[in-house]
ZADO-1210 file (C-alpha; in nm, 4 decimals, padded with zeros to 6 digits):
<atoms>
<atom x="00.0000" y="00.0000" z="00.0000" code="MET" pos="1"/>
<atom x="00.2857" y="00.2382" z="00.0739" code="ARG" pos="2"/>
<atom x="00.3825" y="00.4427" z="-00.2301" code="PRO" pos="3"/>
<atom x="00.7411" y="00.5043" z="-00.3368" code="PRO" pos="4"/>
<atom x="00.9144" y="00.7709" z="-00.1289" code="MET" pos="5"/>
<atom x="00.9958" y="00.9488" z="-00.4551" code="LEU" pos="6"/>
<atom x="00.9259" y="00.9077" z="-00.8256" code="ALA" pos="7"/>
<atom x="01.0767" y="01.1427" z="-01.0826" code="VAL" pos="8"/>
<atom x="00.9555" y="01.1385" z="-01.4421" code="TYR" pos="9"/>
<atom x="01.1329" y="01.2398" z="-01.7648" code="ALA" pos="10"/>
<atom x="00.9160" y="01.5529" z="-01.7944" code="ASP" pos="11"/>
<atom x="01.0521" y="01.6782" z="-01.4591" code="GLY" pos="12"/>
<atom x="00.7527" y="01.5881" z="-01.2475" code="ARG" pos="13"/>
<atom x="00.8712" y="01.4727" z="-00.9022" code="ALA" pos="14"/>
<atom x="00.6163" y="01.3107" z="-00.6707" code="ILE" pos="15"/>
<atom x="00.6908" y="01.2328" z="-00.3044" code="ALA" pos="16"/>
<atom x="00.4837" y="00.9752" z="-00.1132" code="ASP" pos="17"/>
<atom x="00.2024" y="01.0101" z="-00.3715" code="ALA" pos="18"/>
<atom x="00.1071" y="01.3250" z="-00.1780" code="ALA" pos="19"/>
<atom x="00.3284" y="01.6142" z="-00.2976" code="HIS" pos="20"/>
<atom x="00.4616" y="01.7160" z="-00.6374" code="GLU" pos="21"/>
<atom x="00.7168" y="01.9594" z="-00.7746" code="LEU" pos="22"/>
<atom x="00.8312" y="02.0296" z="-01.1315" code="ARG" pos="23"/>
<atom x="01.2085" y="02.0011" z="-01.1763" code="LEU" pos="24"/>
<atom x="01.4007" y="02.1741" z="-01.4567" code="PRO" pos="25"/>
<atom x="01.5341" y="01.9451" z="-01.7345" code="PRO" pos="26"/>
<atom x="01.8970" y="02.0083" z="-01.6341" code="ALA" pos="27"/>
<atom x="01.8280" y="01.8882" z="-01.2790" code="GLU" pos="28"/>
<atom x="01.6565" y="01.5716" z="-01.4037" code="VAL" pos="29"/>
<atom x="01.9523" y="01.5020" z="-01.6348" code="LYS" pos="30"/>
<atom x="02.2016" y="01.5515" z="-01.3502" code="THR" pos="31"/>
<atom x="01.9976" y="01.3260" z="-01.1201" code="LEU" pos="32"/>
<atom x="01.9780" y="01.0458" z="-01.3792" code="VAL" pos="33"/>
<atom x="02.3518" y="01.0667" z="-01.4460" code="GLU" pos="34"/>
<atom x="02.4333" y="01.0562" z="-01.0740" code="ALA" pos="35"/>
<atom x="02.2031" y="00.7593" z="-01.0121" code="LEU" pos="36"/>
<atom x="02.3448" y="00.5744" z="-01.3127" code="ASN" pos="37"/>
<atom x="02.6915" y="00.6240" z="-01.1616" code="HIS" pos="38"/>
<atom x="02.5797" y="00.5153" z="-00.8128" code="ASP" pos="39"/>
<atom x="02.4010" y="00.2018" z="-00.9341" code="LEU" pos="40"/>
<atom x="02.6595" y="00.0979" z="-01.1944" code="ALA" pos="41"/>
<atom x="02.7959" y="-00.2468" z="-01.1226" code="GLY" pos="42"/>
<atom x="02.5553" y="-00.3118" z="-00.8356" code="GLN" pos="43"/>
<atom x="02.3729" y="-00.6470" z="-00.8248" code="PRO" pos="44"/>
<atom x="01.9925" y="-00.6615" z="-00.8519" code="ALA" pos="45"/>
<atom x="01.9846" y="-00.7385" z="-00.4785" code="THR" pos="46"/>
<atom x="02.2667" y="-00.5924" z="-00.2716" code="ALA" pos="47"/>
<atom x="02.4196" y="-00.7812" z="00.0171" code="SER" pos="48"/>
<atom x="02.5770" y="-00.6225" z="00.3242" code="PRO" pos="49"/>
<atom x="02.9500" y="-00.6529" z="00.3750" code="ARG" pos="50"/>
<atom x="03.0641" y="-00.9762" z="00.5434" code="PRO" pos="51"/>
<atom x="03.0426" y="-00.9444" z="00.9197" code="GLY" pos="52"/>
<atom x="02.7618" y="-00.6864" z="00.9083" code="SER" pos="53"/>
<atom x="02.4759" y="-00.7595" z="01.1479" code="PRO" pos="54"/>
<atom x="02.1665" y="-00.9134" z="00.9895" code="ARG" pos="55"/>
<atom x="01.8411" y="-00.7324" z="01.0528" code="ILE" pos="56"/>
<atom x="01.5199" y="-00.9166" z="00.9797" code="TYR" pos="57"/>
<atom x="01.1609" y="-00.7974" z="00.9301" code="ASP" pos="58"/>
<atom x="01.2472" y="-00.4496" z="00.8017" code="VAL" pos="59"/>
<atom x="01.1652" y="-00.3023" z="00.4622" code="PRO" pos="60"/>
<atom x="01.3852" y="-00.3328" z="00.1571" code="THR" pos="61"/>
<atom x="01.4843" y="-00.0060" z="-00.0099" code="THR" pos="62"/>
<atom x="01.4537" y="-00.0082" z="-00.3886" code="VAL" pos="63"/>
<atom x="01.6767" y="00.2366" z="-00.5755" code="LEU" pos="64"/>
<atom x="01.6063" y="00.2712" z="-00.9450" code="GLY" pos="65"/>
<atom x="01.6835" y="00.4760" z="-01.2536" code="VAL" pos="66"/>
<atom x="01.5777" y="00.4613" z="-01.6176" code="ASP" pos="67"/>
<atom x="01.8079" y="00.6517" z="-01.8502" code="SER" pos="68"/>
<atom x="01.6084" y="00.5528" z="-02.1559" code="GLY" pos="69"/>
<atom x="01.7167" y="00.1923" z="-02.1970" code="SER" pos="70"/>
<atom x="01.4965" y="00.0358" z="-01.9297" code="GLY" pos="71"/>
<atom x="01.4644" y="00.0512" z="-01.5530" code="MET" pos="72"/>
<atom x="01.7680" y="-00.0465" z="-01.3484" code="ARG" pos="73"/>
<atom x="01.6743" y="-00.1340" z="-00.9899" code="GLU" pos="74"/>
<atom x="01.8809" y="-00.2368" z="-00.6912" code="VAL" pos="75"/>
<atom x="01.7015" y="-00.3900" z="-00.3919" code="HIS" pos="76"/>
<atom x="01.8825" y="-00.3163" z="-00.0655" code="VAL" pos="77"/>
<atom x="01.7469" y="-00.5081" z="00.2373" code="PRO" pos="78"/>
<atom x="01.7469" y="-00.3126" z="00.5653" code="SER" pos="79"/>
<atom x="01.9366" y="-00.0151" z="00.4168" code="LEU" pos="80"/>
<atom x="01.7529" y="00.2275" z="00.6453" code="GLU" pos="81"/>
<atom x="01.8734" y="00.0400" z="00.9549" code="HIS" pos="82"/>
<atom x="02.2164" y="-00.0859" z="00.8477" code="ALA" pos="83"/>
<atom x="02.3565" y="00.1650" z="00.5980" code="ALA" pos="84"/>
<atom x="02.7127" y="00.1217" z="00.7290" code="ALA" pos="85"/>
<atom x="02.7119" y="-00.2368" z="00.6016" code="GLY" pos="86"/>
<atom x="02.6539" y="-00.1413" z="00.2375" code="TYR" pos="87"/>
<atom x="02.8546" y="00.0065" z="-00.0485" code="ASP" pos="88"/>
<atom x="02.8871" y="00.3845" z="-00.0055" code="ALA" pos="89"/>
<atom x="02.7419" y="00.4439" z="-00.3551" code="ALA" pos="90"/>
<atom x="02.4096" y="00.2897" z="-00.2459" code="LEU" pos="91"/>
<atom x="02.3973" y="00.5098" z="00.0629" code="VAL" pos="92"/>
<atom x="02.4821" y="00.8142" z="-00.1519" code="THR" pos="93"/>
<atom x="02.1986" y="00.7314" z="-00.3941" code="ALA" pos="94"/>
<atom x="01.9542" y="00.6821" z="-00.1057" code="ARG" pos="95"/>
<atom x="02.0579" y="01.0118" z="00.0558" code="ASP" pos="96"/>
<atom x="02.0330" y="01.2021" z="-00.2739" code="ARG" pos="97"/>
<atom x="01.6792" y="01.0734" z="-00.3303" code="LEU" pos="98"/>
<atom x="01.5782" y="01.1365" z="00.0325" code="ALA" pos="99"/>
<atom x="01.6928" y="01.5002" z="00.0121" code="ARG" pos="100"/>
<atom x="01.4970" y="01.5494" z="-00.3082" code="LEU" pos="101"/>
<atom x="01.1881" y="01.3859" z="-00.1533" code="ALA" pos="102"/>
<atom x="01.2146" y="01.6245" z="00.1424" code="ASP" pos="103"/>
<atom x="01.2409" y="01.9197" z="-00.0963" code="ARG" pos="104"/>
<atom x="00.9366" y="01.8045" z="-00.2944" code="VAL" pos="105"/>
<atom x="00.7410" y="01.7694" z="00.0306" code="THR" pos="106"/>
<atom x="00.8349" y="02.1127" z="00.1655" code="THR" pos="107"/>
<atom x="00.8362" y="02.3165" z="-00.1568" code="GLN" pos="108"/>
<atom x="00.5878" y="02.1300" z="-00.3736" code="GLY" pos="109"/>
<atom x="00.2135" y="02.1408" z="-00.3964" code="GLY" pos="110"/>
<atom x="-00.0395" y="01.8718" z="-00.3141" code="ASN" pos="111"/>
<atom x="-00.0527" y="01.5797" z="-00.5560" code="TYR" pos="112"/>
<atom x="-00.3859" y="01.4389" z="-00.6659" code="SER" pos="113"/>
<atom x="-00.5287" y="01.2490" z="-00.9577" code="THR" pos="114"/>
<atom x="-00.8551" y="01.0811" z="-01.0503" code="ASP" pos="115"/>
<atom x="-00.7050" y="00.7372" z="-00.9739" code="ARG" pos="116"/>
<atom x="-00.6731" y="00.5796" z="-00.6286" code="VAL" pos="117"/>
<atom x="-00.5771" y="00.2464" z="-00.4734" code="ARG" pos="118"/>
<atom x="-00.8198" y="00.1399" z="-00.2009" code="LEU" pos="119"/>
<atom x="-00.7168" y="-00.1257" z="00.0495" code="SER" pos="120"/>
<atom x="-00.9579" y="-00.2975" z="00.2823" code="SER" pos="121"/>
<atom x="-00.9256" y="-00.5424" z="00.5665" code="GLU" pos="122"/>
<atom x="-01.1793" y="-00.7210" z="00.7828" code="HIS" pos="123"/>
<atom x="-01.1538" y="-00.6274" z="01.1493" code="VAL" pos="124"/>
<atom x="-01.2829" y="-00.8701" z="01.4106" code="THR" pos="125"/>
<atom x="-01.2511" y="-00.6451" z="01.7171" code="VAL" pos="126"/>
<atom x="-01.1952" y="-00.2794" z="01.6290" code="PRO" pos="127"/>
<atom x="-00.9595" y="-00.0871" z="01.8559" code="ALA" pos="128"/>
<atom x="-01.1581" y="00.2318" z="01.7996" code="THR" pos="129"/>
<atom x="-01.5301" y="00.2948" z="01.7649" code="PRO" pos="130"/>
<atom x="-01.6483" y="00.2280" z="01.4111" code="ALA" pos="131"/>
<atom x="-01.8566" y="00.4717" z="01.2078" code="LYS" pos="132"/>
<atom x="-02.1196" y="00.3518" z="00.9630" code="PRO" pos="133"/>
<atom x="-01.9718" y="00.2831" z="00.6193" code="LEU" pos="134"/>
<atom x="-02.0408" y="00.5899" z="00.4025" code="PRO" pos="135"/>
<atom x="-02.2873" y="00.5180" z="00.1252" code="GLU" pos="136"/>
<atom x="-02.1245" y="00.4926" z="-00.2154" code="GLY" pos="137"/>
<atom x="-01.7823" y="00.3690" z="-00.1044" code="VAL" pos="138"/>
<atom x="-01.6996" y="00.0680" z="-00.3239" code="PRO" pos="139"/>
<atom x="-01.5738" y="-00.2494" z="-00.1600" code="LEU" pos="140"/>
<atom x="-01.2588" y="-00.4032" z="-00.3123" code="PRO" pos="141"/>
<atom x="-01.2802" y="-00.7730" z="-00.3952" code="PRO" pos="142"/>
<atom x="-01.1547" y="-00.9546" z="-00.0894" code="GLU" pos="143"/>
<atom x="-00.8942" y="-01.2248" z="-00.0839" code="THR" pos="144"/>
<atom x="-00.9140" y="-01.5374" z="00.1295" code="GLN" pos="145"/>
<atom x="-00.7205" y="-01.3605" z="00.4031" code="SER" pos="146"/>
<atom x="-01.0011" y="-01.1072" z="00.4480" code="GLY" pos="147"/>
<atom x="-00.8214" y="-00.8172" z="00.2845" code="SER" pos="148"/>
<atom x="-00.8058" y="-00.6759" z="-00.0638" code="GLY" pos="149"/>
<atom x="-00.6872" y="-00.3941" z="-00.2875" code="ASN" pos="150"/>
<atom x="-00.8375" y="-00.2427" z="-00.5953" code="LYS" pos="151"/>
<atom x="-00.7577" y="00.0551" z="-00.8124" code="ASP" pos="152"/>
<atom x="-01.0426" y="00.2930" z="-00.8984" code="TYR" pos="153"/>
<atom x="-01.0672" y="00.5873" z="-01.1344" code="LYS" pos="154"/>
<atom x="-01.3097" y="00.8645" z="-01.2154" code="GLY" pos="155"/>
<atom x="-01.6235" y="00.9061" z="-01.0055" code="ASN" pos="156"/>
<atom x="-01.5499" y="00.6072" z="-00.7792" code="LYS" pos="157"/>
<atom x="-01.2024" y="00.7463" z="-00.7035" code="ALA" pos="158"/>
<atom x="-01.3477" y="01.0892" z="-00.6248" code="HIS" pos="159"/>
<atom x="-01.6085" y="00.9293" z="-00.3957" code="THR" pos="160"/>
<atom x="-01.3368" y="00.7427" z="-00.2034" code="ILE" pos="161"/>
<atom x="-01.1229" y="01.0574" z="-00.1709" code="ALA" pos="162"/>
<atom x="-01.4236" y="01.2577" z="-00.0509" code="ARG" pos="163"/>
<atom x="-01.5627" y="01.0070" z="00.2022" code="LEU" pos="164"/>
<atom x="-01.2580" y="00.8265" z="00.3467" code="ILE" pos="165"/>
<atom x="-00.9766" y="01.0308" z="00.5076" code="PRO" pos="166"/>
<atom x="-00.6637" y="01.0093" z="00.2926" code="GLY" pos="167"/>
<atom x="-00.4055" y="01.0444" z="00.5664" code="ASP" pos="168"/>
<atom x="-00.2379" y="00.7065" z="00.5175" code="GLY" pos="169"/>
<atom x="-00.4013" y="00.5621" z="00.8300" code="SER" pos="170"/>
<atom x="-00.6553" y="00.2819" z="00.8507" code="TRP" pos="171"/>
<atom x="-01.0126" y="00.3942" z="00.9248" code="HIS" pos="172"/>
<atom x="-01.2643" y="00.1440" z="01.0640" code="VAL" pos="173"/>
<atom x="-01.6265" y="00.1376" z="00.9481" code="TYR" pos="174"/>
<atom x="-01.9272" y="-00.0761" z="01.0330" code="ARG" pos="175"/>
<atom x="-02.1113" y="-00.2349" z="00.7395" code="ARG" pos="176"/>
<atom x="-02.4894" y="-00.2752" z="00.7397" code="SER" pos="177"/>
<atom x="-02.4314" y="-00.6480" z="00.8129" code="THR" pos="178"/>
<atom x="-02.2572" y="-00.5564" z="01.1400" code="GLY" pos="179"/>
<atom x="-01.9122" y="-00.6553" z="01.0099" code="GLU" pos="180"/>
<atom x="-01.6236" y="-00.4155" z="01.0582" code="HIS" pos="181"/>
<atom x="-01.3924" y="-00.3190" z="00.7760" code="ILE" pos="182"/>
<atom x="-01.0855" y="-00.0937" z="00.7744" code="ALA" pos="183"/>
<atom x="-00.9975" y="00.1230" z="00.4732" code="PHE" pos="184"/>
<atom x="-00.6874" y="00.3060" z="00.3633" code="SER" pos="185"/>
<atom x="-00.6253" y="00.4652" z="00.0251" code="TRP" pos="186"/>
<atom x="-00.3705" y="00.6636" z="-00.1709" code="ARG" pos="187"/>
<atom x="-00.3435" y="00.8327" z="-00.5067" code="TYR" pos="188"/>
<atom x="-00.1860" y="00.6263" z="-00.7827" code="LEU" pos="189"/>
<atom x="00.1283" y="00.7502" z="-00.9508" code="LEU" pos="190"/>
<atom x="00.1321" y="00.8188" z="-01.3275" code="PRO" pos="191"/>
<atom x="00.3141" y="00.4919" z="-01.4051" code="HIS" pos="192"/>
<atom x="00.0841" y="00.2748" z="-01.1907" code="GLU" pos="193"/>
</atoms>
């Protein structure tokens, strides 16, 4: 459900956390792509920490990627946010460069929105907070066997979701007419999704 921390497109559009956007000049995009190409050159598809580095389990993997016109080059770096000292300095440099740009997009950019959203739902057996009645018109994503599901919506359905369910990245619990409880979270989709 979590969007990429930052996505930068060839036209200069930079989007942070699917919530903020800023237009970058072409020269800055070119410099960024060149720097990332340099940082990711020679890196394996999945980076490994240096021998002797502590292993950290159950933490997210950072994905660093760049497309200079010949296809996306991605490097998956497990636990980079918690064990940066164990990885090649070029990977840490790339992560820091992108993090600084994401911060700039968040502080200087405007709000990002589109007419496309991803809605996630999950059955809740015992809600931790009081549940409100499910707003009329909110579509229910098809549910998987585990009791949760995701679905992308566009147009009027997306606008209805954005209007009736808070879009703060948190889960919000609602009571269906059947008495069941369901939690929703949604985010705007990025242009490439």
